[in-house]
mmCIF file of the C-alpha atoms, coordinates in Angstrom:
data_MODEL
# 
_entry.id   MODEL 
# 
loop_
_atom_site.group_PDB 
_atom_site.id 
_atom_site.type_symbol 
_atom_site.label_atom_id 
_atom_site.label_alt_id 
_atom_site.label_comp_id 
_atom_site.label_asym_id 
_atom_site.label_entity_id 
_atom_site.label_seq_id 
_atom_site.pdbx_PDB_ins_code 
_atom_site.Cartn_x 
_atom_site.Cartn_y 
_atom_site.Cartn_z 
_atom_site.occupancy 
_atom_site.B_iso_or_equiv 
_atom_site.pdbx_formal_charge 
_atom_site.auth_seq_id 
_atom_site.auth_comp_id 
_atom_site.auth_asym_id 
_atom_site.auth_atom_id 
_atom_site.pdbx_PDB_model_num 
ATOM 1  C CA . ARG A 1 1  ? 137.602 118.375 14.842 1.00 0.00 ? 1  ARG A CA 1 
ATOM 2  C CA . GLU A 1 2  ? 140.452 116.887 12.854 1.00 0.00 ? 2  GLU A CA 1 
ATOM 3  C CA . GLN A 1 3  ? 142.654 116.679 15.936 1.00 0.00 ? 3  GLN A CA 1 
ATOM 4  C CA . LEU A 1 4  ? 139.914 114.811 17.832 1.00 0.00 ? 4  LEU A CA 1 
ATOM 5  C CA . LYS A 1 5  ? 139.444 112.435 14.901 1.00 0.00 ? 5  LYS A CA 1 
ATOM 6  C CA . GLN A 1 6  ? 143.164 111.696 14.848 1.00 0.00 ? 6  GLN A CA 1 
ATOM 7  C CA . GLN A 1 7  ? 143.178 111.099 18.615 1.00 0.00 ? 7  GLN A CA 1 
ATOM 8  C CA . ILE A 1 8  ? 140.263 108.668 18.218 1.00 0.00 ? 8  ILE A CA 1 
ATOM 9  C CA . LEU A 1 9  ? 141.967 106.778 15.388 1.00 0.00 ? 9  LEU A CA 1 
ATOM 10 C CA . SER A 1 10 ? 145.246 106.649 17.304 1.00 0.00 ? 10 SER A CA 1 
ATOM 11 C CA . LEU A 1 11 ? 143.597 105.289 20.454 1.00 0.00 ? 11 LEU A CA 1 
ATOM 12 C CA . ALA A 1 12 ? 141.588 102.805 18.380 1.00 0.00 ? 12 ALA A CA 1 
ATOM 13 C CA . SER A 1 13 ? 144.800 101.511 16.840 1.00 0.00 ? 13 SER A CA 1 
ATOM 14 C CA . GLU A 1 14 ? 146.624 101.446 20.173 1.00 0.00 ? 14 GLU A CA 1 
ATOM 15 C CA . THR A 1 15 ? 143.837 99.350  21.729 1.00 0.00 ? 15 THR A CA 1 
ATOM 16 C CA . LYS A 1 16 ? 143.416 97.044  18.727 1.00 0.00 ? 16 LYS A CA 1 
ATOM 17 C CA . ARG A 1 17 ? 139.955 98.481  17.976 1.00 0.00 ? 17 ARG A CA 1 
ATOM 18 C CA . GLY A 1 18 ? 139.011 98.216  21.653 1.00 0.00 ? 18 GLY A CA 1 
ATOM 19 C CA . LEU A 1 19 ? 140.123 94.616  22.164 1.00 0.00 ? 19 LEU A CA 1 
ATOM 20 C CA . THR A 1 20 ? 142.860 95.520  24.674 1.00 0.00 ? 20 THR A CA 1 
ATOM 21 C CA . ALA A 1 21 ? 141.362 98.779  25.979 1.00 0.00 ? 21 ALA A CA 1 
ATOM 22 C CA . THR A 1 22 ? 141.677 99.366  29.696 1.00 0.00 ? 22 THR A CA 1 
ATOM 23 C CA . PRO A 1 23 ? 138.800 101.003 31.591 1.00 0.00 ? 23 PRO A CA 1 
ATOM 24 C CA . ALA A 1 24 ? 140.769 104.275 31.518 1.00 0.00 ? 24 ALA A CA 1 
ATOM 25 C CA . GLN A 1 25 ? 141.214 104.028 27.737 1.00 0.00 ? 25 GLN A CA 1 
ATOM 26 C CA . GLN A 1 26 ? 137.514 103.237 27.283 1.00 0.00 ? 26 GLN A CA 1 
ATOM 27 C CA . GLU A 1 27 ? 136.671 106.331 29.326 1.00 0.00 ? 27 GLU A CA 1 
ATOM 28 C CA . GLU A 1 28 ? 139.108 108.429 27.281 1.00 0.00 ? 28 GLU A CA 1 
ATOM 29 C CA . MET A 1 29 ? 137.541 107.165 24.043 1.00 0.00 ? 29 MET A CA 1 
ATOM 30 C CA . TYR A 1 30 ? 134.047 107.960 25.310 1.00 0.00 ? 30 TYR A CA 1 
ATOM 31 C CA . ASP A 1 31 ? 135.202 111.490 26.173 1.00 0.00 ? 31 ASP A CA 1 
ATOM 32 C CA . LEU A 1 32 ? 136.764 111.957 22.721 1.00 0.00 ? 32 LEU A CA 1 
ATOM 33 C CA . PHE A 1 33 ? 133.592 110.747 20.974 1.00 0.00 ? 33 PHE A CA 1 
ATOM 34 C CA . THR A 1 34 ? 131.422 113.006 23.144 1.00 0.00 ? 34 THR A CA 1 
ATOM 35 C CA . ARG A 1 35 ? 133.577 116.037 22.378 1.00 0.00 ? 35 ARG A CA 1 
ATOM 36 C CA . LEU A 1 36 ? 133.604 115.284 18.640 1.00 0.00 ? 36 LEU A CA 1 
ATOM 37 C CA . GLU A 1 37 ? 129.846 114.745 18.569 1.00 0.00 ? 37 GLU A CA 1 
ATOM 38 C CA . GLY A 1 38 ? 129.376 118.163 20.177 1.00 0.00 ? 38 GLY A CA 1 
ATOM 39 C CA . LEU A 1 39 ? 131.277 119.761 17.289 1.00 0.00 ? 39 LEU A CA 1 
ATOM 40 C CA . ASN A 1 40 ? 129.173 118.149 14.551 1.00 0.00 ? 40 ASN A CA 1 
ATOM 41 C CA . PRO A 1 41 ? 127.764 120.955 12.378 1.00 0.00 ? 41 PRO A CA 1 
ATOM 42 C CA . THR A 1 42 ? 125.047 118.665 10.949 1.00 0.00 ? 42 THR A CA 1 
ATOM 43 C CA . SER A 1 43 ? 121.775 118.526 12.831 1.00 0.00 ? 43 SER A CA 1 
ATOM 44 C CA . ASN A 1 44 ? 120.212 115.049 12.957 1.00 0.00 ? 44 ASN A CA 1 
ATOM 45 C CA . PRO A 1 45 ? 123.061 113.423 10.973 1.00 0.00 ? 45 PRO A CA 1 
ATOM 46 C CA . LEU A 1 46 ? 121.455 109.968 10.993 1.00 0.00 ? 46 LEU A CA 1 
ATOM 47 C CA . THR A 1 47 ? 118.593 111.290 8.867  1.00 0.00 ? 47 THR A CA 1 
ATOM 48 C CA . LYS A 1 48 ? 120.879 112.566 6.084  1.00 0.00 ? 48 LYS A CA 1 
ATOM 49 C CA . ASN A 1 49 ? 121.564 110.650 2.855  1.00 0.00 ? 49 ASN A CA 1 
ATOM 50 C CA . GLY A 1 50 ? 125.319 111.040 3.370  1.00 0.00 ? 50 GLY A CA 1 
ATOM 51 C CA . ILE A 1 51 ? 125.173 108.455 6.152  1.00 0.00 ? 51 ILE A CA 1 
ATOM 52 C CA . ASN A 1 52 ? 124.516 105.668 3.649  1.00 0.00 ? 52 ASN A CA 1 
ATOM 53 C CA . GLY A 1 53 ? 127.523 103.794 2.318  1.00 0.00 ? 53 GLY A CA 1 
ATOM 54 C CA . ASP A 1 54 ? 130.256 101.384 3.291  1.00 0.00 ? 54 ASP A CA 1 
ATOM 55 C CA . TRP A 1 55 ? 131.734 101.835 6.759  1.00 0.00 ? 55 TRP A CA 1 
ATOM 56 C CA . GLU A 1 56 ? 134.783 100.386 8.470  1.00 0.00 ? 56 GLU A CA 1 
ATOM 57 C CA . LEU A 1 57 ? 134.571 99.671  12.201 1.00 0.00 ? 57 LEU A CA 1 
ATOM 58 C CA . LYS A 1 58 ? 137.629 101.222 13.855 1.00 0.00 ? 58 LYS A CA 1 
ATOM 59 C CA . TYR A 1 59 ? 136.647 100.841 17.537 1.00 0.00 ? 59 TYR A CA 1 
ATOM 60 C CA . THR A 1 60 ? 133.988 99.088  19.560 1.00 0.00 ? 60 THR A CA 1 
ATOM 61 C CA . THR A 1 61 ? 133.070 98.182  23.118 1.00 0.00 ? 61 THR A CA 1 
ATOM 62 C CA . SER A 1 62 ? 130.838 95.331  21.908 1.00 0.00 ? 62 SER A CA 1 
ATOM 63 C CA . GLU A 1 63 ? 131.993 92.132  23.585 1.00 0.00 ? 63 GLU A CA 1 
ATOM 64 C CA . SER A 1 64 ? 130.395 89.998  20.868 1.00 0.00 ? 64 SER A CA 1 
ATOM 65 C CA . ILE A 1 65 ? 132.272 91.811  18.092 1.00 0.00 ? 65 ILE A CA 1 
ATOM 66 C CA . LEU A 1 66 ? 135.520 91.665  20.060 1.00 0.00 ? 66 LEU A CA 1 
ATOM 67 C CA . GLY A 1 67 ? 135.017 87.972  20.903 1.00 0.00 ? 67 GLY A CA 1 
ATOM 68 C CA . LYS A 1 68 ? 135.030 88.552  24.676 1.00 0.00 ? 68 LYS A CA 1 
ATOM 69 C CA . GLY A 1 69 ? 132.834 86.996  27.329 1.00 0.00 ? 69 GLY A CA 1 
ATOM 70 C CA . GLY A 1 70 ? 132.534 83.623  25.624 1.00 0.00 ? 70 GLY A CA 1 
ATOM 71 C CA . PHE A 1 71 ? 131.176 85.060  22.393 1.00 0.00 ? 71 PHE A CA 1 
ATOM 72 C CA . PRO A 1 72 ? 132.803 83.978  19.140 1.00 0.00 ? 72 PRO A CA 1 
ATOM 73 C CA . ARG A 1 73 ? 134.616 86.846  17.431 1.00 0.00 ? 73 ARG A CA 1 
ATOM 74 C CA . ILE A 1 74 ? 132.726 88.409  14.534 1.00 0.00 ? 74 ILE A CA 1 
ATOM 75 C CA . GLY A 1 75 ? 134.895 89.537  11.631 1.00 0.00 ? 75 GLY A CA 1 
ATOM 76 C CA . PRO A 1 76 ? 138.501 90.708  11.635 1.00 0.00 ? 76 PRO A CA 1 
ATOM 77 C CA . ILE A 1 77 ? 139.952 92.666  14.523 1.00 0.00 ? 77 ILE A CA 1 
# 
């Protein structure tokens, strides 16, 4: 799991949180997330109290967050 997490963080950094991600990099990221999700030992993690807290967005495909497609950028990238 740790290796997958590091690969995700590395690719997120390389693509400037998804801003410069190519279709191939987006597909690679999706594959990494899918593999990591399959290794999650917690059933129904979104229903657990540990999910609450402050989060930092490291990667997104959201065009509005990235400021693509005519949308103004939301927050720092």
